[in-house]
Gaussian input, Z-matrix of N, CA and C with variables (Angstrom, degrees):
# hf/3-21g

backbone

0 1
 N
 C     1     B1
 C     2     B2     1     A1
 N     3     B3     2     A2     1     D1
 C     4     B4     3     A3     2     D2
 C     5     B5     4     A4     3     D3
 N     6     B6     5     A5     4     D4
 C     7     B7     6     A6     5     D5
 C     8     B8     7     A7     6     D6
 N     9     B9     8     A8     7     D7
 C    10    B10     9     A9     8     D8
 C    11    B11    10    A10     9     D9
 N    12    B12    11    A11    10    D10
 C    13    B13    12    A12    11    D11
 C    14    B14    13    A13    12    D12
 N    15    B15    14    A14    13    D13
 C    16    B16    15    A15    14    D14
 C    17    B17    16    A16    15    D15
 N    18    B18    17    A17    16    D16
 C    19    B19    18    A18    17    D17
 C    20    B20    19    A19    18    D18
 N    21    B21    20    A20    19    D19
 C    22    B22    21    A21    20    D20
 C    23    B23    22    A22    21    D21
 N    24    B24    23    A23    22    D22
 C    25    B25    24    A24    23    D23
 C    26    B26    25    A25    24    D24
 N    27    B27    26    A26    25    D25
 C    28    B28    27    A27    26    D26
 C    29    B29    28    A28    27    D27
 N    30    B30    29    A29    28    D28
 C    31    B31    30    A30    29    D29
 C    32    B32    31    A31    30    D30
 N    33    B33    32    A32    31    D31
 C    34    B34    33    A33    32    D32
 C    35    B35    34    A34    33    D33
 N    36    B36    35    A35    34    D34
 C    37    B37    36    A36    35    D35
 C    38    B38    37    A37    36    D36
 N    39    B39    38    A38    37    D37
 C    40    B40    39    A39    38    D38
 C    41    B41    40    A40    39    D39
 N    42    B42    41    A41    40    D40
 C    43    B43    42    A42    41    D41
 C    44    B44    43    A43    42    D42
 N    45    B45    44    A44    43    D43
 C    46    B46    45    A45    44    D44
 C    47    B47    46    A46    45    D45
 N    48    B48    47    A47    46    D46
 C    49    B49    48    A48    47    D47
 C    50    B50    49    A49    48    D48
 N    51    B51    50    A50    49    D49
 C    52    B52    51    A51    50    D50
 C    53    B53    52    A52    51    D51
 N    54    B54    53    A53    52    D52
 C    55    B55    54    A54    53    D53
 C    56    B56    55    A55    54    D54
 N    57    B57    56    A56    55    D55
 C    58    B58    57    A57    56    D56
 C    59    B59    58    A58    57    D57
 N    60    B60    59    A59    58    D58
 C    61    B61    60    A60    59    D59
 C    62    B62    61    A61    60    D60
 N    63    B63    62    A62    61    D61
 C    64    B64    63    A63    62    D62
 C    65    B65    64    A64    63    D63
 N    66    B66    65    A65    64    D64
 C    67    B67    66    A66    65    D65
 C    68    B68    67    A67    66    D66
 N    69    B69    68    A68    67    D67
 C    70    B70    69    A69    68    D68
 C    71    B71    70    A70    69    D69
 N    72    B72    71    A71    70    D70
 C    73    B73    72    A72    71    D71
 C    74    B74    73    A73    72    D72
 N    75    B75    74    A74    73    D73
 C    76    B76    75    A75    74    D74
 C    77    B77    76    A76    75    D75
 N    78    B78    77    A77    76    D76
 C    79    B79    78    A78    77    D77
 C    80    B80    79    A79    78    D78
 N    81    B81    80    A80    79    D79
 C    82    B82    81    A81    80    D80
 C    83    B83    82    A82    81    D81
 N    84    B84    83    A83    82    D82
 C    85    B85    84    A84    83    D83
 C    86    B86    85    A85    84    D84
 N    87    B87    86    A86    85    D85
 C    88    B88    87    A87    86    D86
 C    89    B89    88    A88    87    D87
 N    90    B90    89    A89    88    D88
 C    91    B91    90    A90    89    D89
 C    92    B92    91    A91    90    D90
 N    93    B93    92    A92    91    D91
 C    94    B94    93    A93    92    D92
 C    95    B95    94    A94    93    D93
 N    96    B96    95    A95    94    D94
 C    97    B97    96    A96    95    D95
 C    98    B98    97    A97    96    D96
 N    99    B99    98    A98    97    D97
 C   100   B100    99    A99    98    D98
 C   101   B101   100   A100    99    D99
 N   102   B102   101   A101   100   D100
 C   103   B103   102   A102   101   D101
 C   104   B104   103   A103   102   D102
 N   105   B105   104   A104   103   D103
 C   106   B106   105   A105   104   D104
 C   107   B107   106   A106   105   D105
 N   108   B108   107   A107   106   D106
 C   109   B109   108   A108   107   D107
 C   110   B110   109   A109   108   D108
 N   111   B111   110   A110   109   D109
 C   112   B112   111   A111   110   D110
 C   113   B113   112   A112   111   D111
 N   114   B114   113   A113   112   D112
 C   115   B115   114   A114   113   D113
 C   116   B116   115   A115   114   D114
 N   117   B117   116   A116   115   D115
 C   118   B118   117   A117   116   D116
 C   119   B119   118   A118   117   D117
 N   120   B120   119   A119   118   D118
 C   121   B121   120   A120   119   D119
 C   122   B122   121   A121   120   D120
 N   123   B123   122   A122   121   D121
 C   124   B124   123   A123   122   D122
 C   125   B125   124   A124   123   D123
 N   126   B126   125   A125   124   D124
 C   127   B127   126   A126   125   D125
 C   128   B128   127   A127   126   D126
 N   129   B129   128   A128   127   D127
 C   130   B130   129   A129   128   D128
 C   131   B131   130   A130   129   D129
 N   132   B132   131   A131   130   D130
 C   133   B133   132   A132   131   D131
 C   134   B134   133   A133   132   D132
 N   135   B135   134   A134   133   D133
 C   136   B136   135   A135   134   D134
 C   137   B137   136   A136   135   D135
 N   138   B138   137   A137   136   D136
 C   139   B139   138   A138   137   D137
 C   140   B140   139   A139   138   D138

   B1=1.4454
   B2=1.5300
   B3=1.3344
   B4=1.4618
   B5=1.5174
   B6=1.2908
   B7=1.4506
   B8=1.5173
   B9=1.3149
   B10=1.4576
   B11=1.5192
   B12=1.2932
   B13=1.4619
   B14=1.5154
   B15=1.3195
   B16=1.4622
   B17=1.5171
   B18=1.3132
   B19=1.4595
   B20=1.5186
   B21=1.3379
   B22=1.4669
   B23=1.5169
   B24=1.3186
   B25=1.4502
   B26=1.5209
   B27=1.3318
   B28=1.4676
   B29=1.5258
   B30=1.2807
   B31=1.4586
   B32=1.5129
   B33=1.3006
   B34=1.4537
   B35=1.5272
   B36=1.2805
   B37=1.4547
   B38=1.5067
   B39=1.3144
   B40=1.4604
   B41=1.5171
   B42=1.3349
   B43=1.4656
   B44=1.5160
   B45=1.3216
   B46=1.4661
   B47=1.5261
   B48=1.3377
   B49=1.4585
   B50=1.5306
   B51=1.3317
   B52=1.4591
   B53=1.5240
   B54=1.3164
   B55=1.4632
   B56=1.5325
   B57=1.3204
   B58=1.4634
   B59=1.5246
   B60=1.3317
   B61=1.4658
   B62=1.5279
   B63=1.3164
   B64=1.4763
   B65=1.5190
   B66=1.3130
   B67=1.4591
   B68=1.5287
   B69=1.3320
   B70=1.4580
   B71=1.5299
   B72=1.3253
   B73=1.4640
   B74=1.5277
   B75=1.3187
   B76=1.4685
   B77=1.5238
   B78=1.3203
   B79=1.4626
   B80=1.5215
   B81=1.3342
   B82=1.4558
   B83=1.5233
   B84=1.3159
   B85=1.4655
   B86=1.5223
   B87=1.3245
   B88=1.4696
   B89=1.5162
   B90=1.3192
   B91=1.4630
   B92=1.5179
   B93=1.3286
   B94=1.4579
   B95=1.5276
   B96=1.3127
   B97=1.4531
   B98=1.5026
   B99=1.3088
   B100=1.4443
   B101=1.5044
   B102=1.3062
   B103=1.4555
   B104=1.5283
   B105=1.3197
   B106=1.4622
   B107=1.5255
   B108=1.3374
   B109=1.4657
   B110=1.5314
   B111=1.3340
   B112=1.4586
   B113=1.5112
   B114=1.3347
   B115=1.4553
   B116=1.5312
   B117=1.3228
   B118=1.4696
   B119=1.5308
   B120=1.3167
   B121=1.4739
   B122=1.5105
   B123=1.3245
   B124=1.4561
   B125=1.5308
   B126=1.3033
   B127=1.4769
   B128=1.5243
   B129=1.3495
   B130=1.4665
   B131=1.5273
   B132=1.3283
   B133=1.4556
   B134=1.5124
   B135=1.3275
   B136=1.4582
   B137=1.5183
   B138=1.3224
   B139=1.4654
   B140=1.5073
   A1=108.13
   A2=116.30
   A3=121.00
   A4=109.24
   A5=116.31
   A6=120.38
   A7=109.92
   A8=113.99
   A9=119.79
   A10=109.37
   A11=114.87
   A12=121.98
   A13=106.68
   A14=116.47
   A15=121.41
   A16=107.25
   A17=116.19
   A18=121.40
   A19=106.60
   A20=115.50
   A21=119.98
   A22=109.67
   A23=116.73
   A24=122.22
   A25=111.20
   A26=115.28
   A27=120.53
   A28=112.76
   A29=119.01
   A30=119.10
   A31=110.55
   A32=117.37
   A33=126.03
   A34=110.31
   A35=115.70
   A36=120.32
   A37=111.61
   A38=114.26
   A39=120.78
   A40=110.61
   A41=116.70
   A42=121.11
   A43=111.48
   A44=117.84
   A45=121.30
   A46=112.27
   A47=116.76
   A48=121.12
   A49=112.63
   A50=117.85
   A51=121.79
   A52=108.19
   A53=116.55
   A54=120.45
   A55=111.80
   A56=117.08
   A57=120.18
   A58=112.82
   A59=116.81
   A60=120.30
   A61=111.01
   A62=116.62
   A63=120.44
   A64=109.41
   A65=118.44
   A66=120.98
   A67=110.94
   A68=117.16
   A69=121.02
   A70=110.75
   A71=116.71
   A72=120.11
   A73=110.33
   A74=117.43
   A75=121.20
   A76=111.12
   A77=116.35
   A78=120.48
   A79=111.78
   A80=117.07
   A81=120.42
   A82=113.89
   A83=117.30
   A84=120.87
   A85=112.09
   A86=114.13
   A87=119.56
   A88=109.85
   A89=117.46
   A90=123.49
   A91=108.68
   A92=116.18
   A93=121.63
   A94=106.80
   A95=115.90
   A96=122.47
   A97=108.70
   A98=117.12
   A99=119.20
   A100=112.83
   A101=114.98
   A102=123.99
   A103=107.93
   A104=115.90
   A105=122.27
   A106=114.43
   A107=121.24
   A108=118.58
   A109=113.69
   A110=117.78
   A111=120.40
   A112=111.09
   A113=116.87
   A114=120.76
   A115=111.04
   A116=117.12
   A117=121.68
   A118=112.19
   A119=117.43
   A120=120.44
   A121=112.98
   A122=118.55
   A123=121.33
   A124=107.92
   A125=115.85
   A126=120.27
   A127=110.28
   A128=116.89
   A129=119.80
   A130=110.10
   A131=115.46
   A132=120.42
   A133=113.98
   A134=116.95
   A135=119.63
   A136=111.73
   A137=116.09
   A138=119.15
   A139=109.44
   D1=135.98
   D2=177.31
   D3=-124.68
   D4=164.56
   D5=177.98
   D6=139.07
   D7=-174.94
   D8=-179.06
   D9=-151.00
   D10=150.88
   D11=173.43
   D12=-109.57
   D13=125.04
   D14=177.89
   D15=-117.72
   D16=128.30
   D17=176.77
   D18=-106.73
   D19=120.96
   D20=-174.54
   D21=-137.86
   D22=147.30
   D23=177.19
   D24=-82.60
   D25=131.14
   D26=178.74
   D27=-110.32
   D28=-5.74
   D29=-177.69
   D30=173.50
   D31=-176.96
   D32=-0.25
   D33=-77.82
   D34=166.89
   D35=177.77
   D36=133.55
   D37=170.06
   D38=-179.82
   D39=-70.96
   D40=152.71
   D41=-179.80
   D42=-58.07
   D43=-32.69
   D44=-179.50
   D45=-63.67
   D46=-13.68
   D47=179.72
   D48=-90.88
   D49=-6.84
   D50=177.97
   D51=-74.19
   D52=129.88
   D53=-175.15
   D54=-70.96
   D55=156.95
   D56=175.89
   D57=-58.10
   D58=-32.48
   D59=178.90
   D60=-64.85
   D61=-40.73
   D62=177.93
   D63=-68.38
   D64=-41.19
   D65=177.70
   D66=-60.13
   D67=-40.09
   D68=178.65
   D69=-67.59
   D70=-39.51
   D71=178.14
   D72=-63.67
   D73=-40.78
   D74=178.03
   D75=-65.25
   D76=-39.70
   D77=-179.52
   D78=-63.10
   D79=-31.68
   D80=-178.57
   D81=-97.43
   D82=2.36
   D83=-175.34
   D84=-78.03
   D85=143.63
   D86=172.17
   D87=-99.09
   D88=-23.06
   D89=178.55
   D90=-142.80
   D91=147.76
   D92=175.86
   D93=-131.27
   D94=124.88
   D95=178.34
   D96=-122.56
   D97=145.46
   D98=176.67
   D99=163.20
   D100=-167.94
   D101=179.92
   D102=-64.55
   D103=117.67
   D104=-169.79
   D105=-50.32
   D106=-46.45
   D107=179.79
   D108=-58.36
   D109=-32.97
   D110=178.99
   D111=-78.24
   D112=-43.40
   D113=179.34
   D114=-63.51
   D115=-35.82
   D116=-179.96
   D117=-64.56
   D118=-21.36
   D119=179.18
   D120=-77.40
   D121=-12.16
   D122=179.70
   D123=-74.31
   D124=124.16
   D125=-178.03
   D126=-62.30
   D127=138.80
   D128=177.26
   D129=-55.99
   D130=137.34
   D131=179.85
   D132=88.09
   D133=-12.45
   D134=179.67
   D135=-83.72
   D136=-24.88
   D137=179.72
   D138=-132.46

């Protein structure tokens, strides 16, 4: 089995406050799990 687990903060706060590292992790993610109000803010197709 291969893969990685990345734990990243999605909020609270404006999208402009999300770090480039978190944006890169989202771009490479196959699944996103978390607190629904924060996960729902991720634009479709971005993760």
